[in-house]
N, C-alpha and C positions, 0 to 999 in steps of 0.2 A: 572722409579721409582721402587725402591726396598722397599716394605712395610713390609717385613717379620718380622720386629721387632716393627712395629708401631701399636698403637691402633687407634680407630676411622677410620677404614679401608676405603679406597676410591676405587671405581670401575674404570675400564678403561674409562667409559663414563664421570665420574666426573673429570678426570684429562686431558681429551683430548678435552673438550669443556668448554669455559668460560660462566658462567651463568650471565645473565644481572641482575642488581639490580632494585628492585621495592621499593617504599616507604611503610611505615607503615600507616595503616588507622588512621587518627587523627580527624575524624568528623563523625557524623551520616550520614547515606545514605538511599536512597529509590531506589530500583531496582525491576525488575520483578523476577529475579532468583538470589539467593545467593548460590554459590558453595563453600563448605568447603573442601580444599585440592587441591593442584596444581600438582598432578601426572597425569598419563595418564587418569585415571577415571575423575578427575576434569576438566582438560583442554579439553578433548574430549567433555564432557558434555557442558561446556561453549561454545565451538566452535559450536556444533550442534544447541544449543538453540539460540545463536547469529544469526546463519543463518536462524532461524525461525522468526527473527525480535524481539527477546527478549533482554531487557537490562540486562546484566549480570555483576556480580562481583565475583571475586575469592579471597578467603581469605586463606593465607598460614601461618602456625605457625612459620616456619623457613624461608629458602630461597626457591626460585622457584624450583619445581621438585626435592627437596632434600630428599624425602622419599624413599619408596621402588622402585619407577619407575627409580631412579638413580642407583639402585642396582640389577636390573633385568639382565638377559642375553638375553632378547628380542627375544624369539622364538614366532613367530606368526604361530600357528599351528592348524590343525584339529586332529593331533595325541595327544590326551589328556593324562595328567598325570594319571588320573583315567581311567582305561581301559573301553572300550565300553561295554564289557560283564558285568562289575560291574555297569555301569550306567543303563543298561537294568534291572539288578536285582532291583534297587531302583526305576526306573522311567518307566520301560517297553520299548518295542521296539519303541513306538511312542516318548517317551522322548529321547531315544538315537538318533533318527532321527532328532529331534528338536535341540539337542545339536550339532550334526554335522553340521546341516544347519546354526545355529547361529554363530558358530566359522568360518565357511566358509564365511559367510556374513561379519563378522568382518574384516577378512583379506581383502576382497574386498573393504570395506569402507575405511580402512586405505590407501589402494593403490589408491583409488579415491581421497582422500584428498591430498595425496602426489602429484598426477598428476595435480589436479585442481589448487592447490596452488603453484605449482612449488617448492616444498620443496626438498632441497638437504640433504638427510639423509642416503645415502648409501643403499637405499632399493634394495633388490634383491630377486627374487624367487629362491628357491632351493628345493632339495629333502630332505626328512627326513627318518631316518632309526631307527627302533625299534628292538633291538636285545636282546636275552635272554640267553646270555652266563652265565653259572653257576647257572641258575635259577632252583630250585628243581621242579618247576611246568613245566614239559616237554611239556605240551600241551598249554602253555600260548599263544604262537603265533597263533596257529590254532584257539583257542577260540576267540582271538582278531580279527583275519582276518574275521571269520564268522560274528562276531558282527558288524564289520566295514561295511561289504557288506550289512547287514540288515539295517544299519543306512544310506545307500545311498552313502557311500564313495566307489564308484565302481572302482576308479583308484588305490586302495590299492592292492599291490601285495606281494606275498611271494617270496623272492629271496634267492639265496644260501648264500650270504654274503654281507656286505656293501662294498663300494669302498675303505675303509681304507686298506692299504697294510701292515702297520706295525704290525697288529695283526688280526687274523681271528675271526671276530665276530660270525661266524657261521650263520645259517639261520636268516633272519630278514624280517620285514615288511617294504616295501618301500612306503612312503607317498609322492605323487607328489604335486607340487604347494604349498609348505610351504613358509614362508617368514621370512626374517630378516632385521633389519635396525639398525642405531645408535639411540637409544631411546632419548638421550638428544638433539640431533640435531632436531629430530622430534618434541619433546615437546616444545623446545624453539621457533621453528618456529610457532607452534600453538599459543603460548603466544603472539608473535608479531602480528599475524593475528587478535587475539581477541582484542588486544589494538587498532590496526588500525581500527577495525570495531566498535569501541565505547565502548568495554567492559573495565572493571576496574580490575586490579590485585593489591592486597596488600600483602606484605610479612611481616614477623615478627609481625604478627597479630594473637594472640592466641584466639581461640573461647572458651568461657566458658559456653554458653547456646544456645540451639536451641529450638525454640518454634514455633509449627505449628498452624494451624487453620486460622480463618478469619483475625486475626491481627498477622500474622506470623512475626517473627523477629529472628535475630541472634545477640547475645550480646558478645562482646569481653572482654578480661581480663581487658582492660582499661575502660570498661563501655560504649563503643561506640555501637550504635544499628543500624542494617541494617534492615529496613523494606522491606518486599518482599512478593511476591505471593507464591513462592515455595522455598524450601531449598533442595539442593542435598549434602548429607554428603558423601564425597569421600575420606576417610582417612585410607584406608587399612582395618581397623576395626572400627566400629562405635564408636564415642565419645559422642553420644547423648542418650544412654540408658545404664542401668546397666545389664540387664539379657537377654532381648529378643533374641538377636543373639548370645551372648557370650557363651551360653550353647550349641549352635548348631555348633560351629566351634572351632578349636584348633590352637594355634600359634606354628609354627615350625621355627627354625633357619636353614638356608641353607648356604653352604659355596662355594666360588668360587675362583679359581686360574686363573691367566693369565700368560702363559709361552711362551717364544719365540720359534718359530719353523722356519726353512727355508721356504721361500715362495714356495708354490706348493708341499710341502712334505706331506701335509694332504689334501685330496680332500674336496672342499667346500661342506657343507651340515650341516644338523642338526642331531644329534645322541643322542639316549637315550637307556639306558638299563632298564630291568624290575625288577632289584633287589630292596631290601629294606634294607638300604637306597639306592636310585637309583643314577645314574650319568647322566649328560647331557653335551653336547659338541657342540661348534660352533667355527668359526674363525672370527677374526677381523683384519683389516690391522694394521701393525706395524709402528713404527716411521721411520724405515729404509726400503728402497724399496725392499731389499732382504729378509725381514723377515715378518712374520705374528704373531699374538697373538692367541695361542690356549687357548680358554676359556673352562674350565672344572669345573662343579659344582656338588654338592651332599653332602653326609654325614649329612643329615638332622637329627635333634633331637628336642624334645619339648623345647620351649623357657624357659630358666632359669633352665633347668634340666640336665646340664652338667657342672661340676665344672672346667673342663679343656678343653674348646672348642678349644684351640690351637692345640690339638691333631688331631682334625678333618682336619686341613690343612695338617698335616703330612701324614695322611691316604690318603688324596686326591692326594697329590703329589706322594706318593708311587704308587698309582693306576695308575696315569697318566704316570709316567716314565716307568712303566712296559709295557705299551701298546703303548707309543709314545716315543721311545728311542731318537728320534731326538730333543725332547724338551730340551731346555737349561735353561736359567735363569727364575726364578719366578719373574715377574716384577709387577704383580698386585695380590692383595689378599683382598678379602672382604666377608662380609656375609650379608644376608638379611632376611626378615621375610615373611613367607608364611602362609596364613590362610587356614586351611583345613576343609571344611564343612563335616558333618557326612555322607552326601549322594552324595558327588562328584560334586555337582553343586553350582555355586555362588549364593549369595543372592542379587538380583537386583530388585529395585522397591520400592513400598510403604513400609515405615518402620513399622514393627508390633507395635501395642499398641500406635500408634501415629496418628496424623491427616493425612488426605490423601494428604496433600501438602508437606510432609517430605519424602524424598527418600534416599535410601542408595545403595552403591556399595561396596560389600565386598565378602569374601569367594573365593579368586582367585584360590585356589587349584593348585597352581603351574603354572597356565596359565593366569597370570595377564594381559598380553598384549591384549589377545582376550577377556577374561571375562570382563575387564574394558571397552573395546570398545562396547561390547554387552550391558553392563549396560547403557552406555551413549545413545546408540541408543534406547534402550527400554524405558528409562526414558523420553527422548525427545518425544517419541510417547505418553507416559502417560500424560505428561504435555500439549501436544497439543491435547489430547483427541482423539487419533487415536488407533485403535486396533493393537495389536502386537501379532504375533503367538507364541512368546516365553514366554509370561507373566506368564502363569501358571507353566511352568517348573522352572522358576527362582524366583517365588514370595517368599519374605523373611518369610512370615508367614506359609509356608508349613510345614506339619508334615509328615514324612515318617516313617510309622510303620516298614518297612523292614530295616530301619537304626537304629532301637532301640538298637541292641547290640553294635553298634559303639557309639551311643549316651551315653549309660551307661558306656562303657569303658572309653571314654574321660572325662566324668564328675566324674567318680570314680577316675581317675588320678588327676583331679583338687582337689577333696576333700582330697586326700592323701597329697597334698602339704601343707595343713593347719596344718599338724602334726609338721611343723617347729616351731610352737608356743610352742610346748612342749619339744623341744630339749634343751640340756644344753647350747651349743654354748658359751663356756667360753671366757672371755675377753682375747684377744691375747697380746703378747708383741709387742707393736707398733714399737719398735726399729727394730724388725725383718721384718716389713712390708716394702717392696720396694717402693720407690717413684713411683707415677703413678698407684698404686694398691689399692684395697679396700678389706674390710672384714666385716662380720656381726657377732655380738656377743650379748649376753643377758646382760641386766643391770636391775636386778630385774624382773619386769613384762614386761619391754620394750625390744624390739629388736632394736639394733642400727646399722646403716650402717656407717662405718668409712672409709674415703678416705685420703690417704697421697698424697699431691700435689707433683709436680716435685721438688719444693724447700723444701720439707720435712715438711710442715705444715700439721697438722691433721685437717680434717673437719668431723663433726659429724652430722648425720641427722637420722630421724626415718627410720627404715627399713620396715615400714608398707606401702604397696602399697595403694595409694589414691583411687583406684577403689573399690576393695572389700576386702581389708585388708590382702592380702597375704604377706608373708615375701619375700622381694626381694633378689636376688642372684647377686654376682659380676660376670660380664662378662669381663674377662681379654683381650679378643680380641677387643671388641668394646669400652672398658673402660666405661661400662654402668652398671646400676642396672636393672636387668630384673626380672619381676614377673613370677614365674612358673605357676600361675593360669590361667590368661587370656592374658598374653603377653604384659602388659604395660611395657614401658621402660623409664628409666630416665638417664640423663647423669651423669658423675662422681660426679657432685656437687648437684645432686638431682633434676635437672630441667626436667620436663616431655618432652620426645621427641617422644613418640609413645603411642597411646591409647590402650585400652579404657579409661585409666586414663586421666583426664584433668587438674589435679592439681599437683604441685611439691611435692616431699617428704618434710616433715616438717623439717626445719632446727632447730638444737638444739642451744641454746644460748651459747655465748662464755664462760660463767662460767662453762659449762658442761665439757669443756676440763680440767679445773682445778680440778673438781671433779674426773674425770677419772684418771688424773695424781696422785691425792691423793690416789686413790684406788690402782693404780699400785705401788706407793711408799709404801703404807701400806702393800700390799701383799709381797713386797720384804723385808720390815722390819720384818714382821711376820716370813718369811722364815729364815732371818738371826738370829732372836731371838731363833727360834727353833733349828737351827744349833748350836748356842752358848750354849744353855741349854744342848744339847747332849754332846758337847765338855767338858763342865765343870762338868758334872754329876759325882759324886764320884763312885769309884768302890766298889762293895759290896764284903766282905770277909766272908767266911763261915768256 
């Protein structure tokens, strides 16, 4: 598949694994646990709680595992995207040890599930290599090695270079016992096991309300109610509150290419650099026996804050070809959303400012595979009223004073995005807008999002995000409207596809198109009149 010119990009996992269909919820239910979201966080939570004897149901707004878990590159690692010396700064040496321990335990739990359930998902252990080529911080590897050893990762070693022969990474840290797998094969197997065990899964079932307490329930867009003892909100970013978590984490878009390489030309492993934005690499088997797919990601930026995201793919391809000259065709191209907490650790457990039976899994910080597994393990313990040694490290209501500068920086960035309300953003000439593209413009006091369908019809909707009223931006890569404030995303037609928003962009009535056309005609007529006046204006003689 060559997706270089397509929107709504698809990952290698989405195109190499057929997703089973589940029905929409059409009646009220009563269960022990209601899980919102069917990615690795939601399905792992449902699986573990089902194994505890709980009656579970999973609600998915779109199709099964169609969110960020389908767009991951599936690195199961103890080598975290946030350096251990940074984690020490925020959480102390004990916190760094608990972080290492929990990620190591998550890898072991996934491996146990795969083996116990005989899941065929291409799971394999491999080494990981962190290199610092061109990093201005020349001591970064030494600082990280020392912090890793203090965190109990005693098998981390400093080596002269990675095993990649096509370019010299220079010195790097070698992390043993990392893991990779095919995430969709793993998740679809979990879904099958959940259903066989008596669990329920419903897709195309959009949640509008989560209510905790003694009479806890989840209400869907169609008004169906699921009565339950506990709710697990596993939707990448919580859709059940306005402020509590969203001020403590920031959404980033990350980009991935899949390129053909001859089989065996790149040593199997996981590879990461320390740059900002950073790069990450792994391999996946190709369609032909003689080839593999080199998966390279990076070029991150704040969601909704790049008007030309397609350039990120060009930068990524240039970076890859310079280092991997054996790479040929770009056969996959996709992007995903990463939630970055201000202090490097995910938010897992009881939802702040909510009843004790509402739980969240969010703040993946680029390590969603392991953070989500940790979250499922931790929440299962909380629901079963067992102690968990990681609870304090990941508790969502924590306040890290040492992370205050990062907190202020990220929220200052959010505040700056509301300046869009004061920008001119004149109405464009819609004839110049290409089919399949969108634009935002001002109409008096309103900001309007306009999308031209592939057949040339214009659709108009409010450009006001339904979460906290940011002005959405057009994403030409994913053909979506992205909010630069807290990362809510809507498809080209304004339907919500990613929280924290739970409602669609407001559609404008059909008469609005006539009004807009009249304004465009009026503007053209005014221009023509002014030109004619200038043309017919008599010459003055003196």
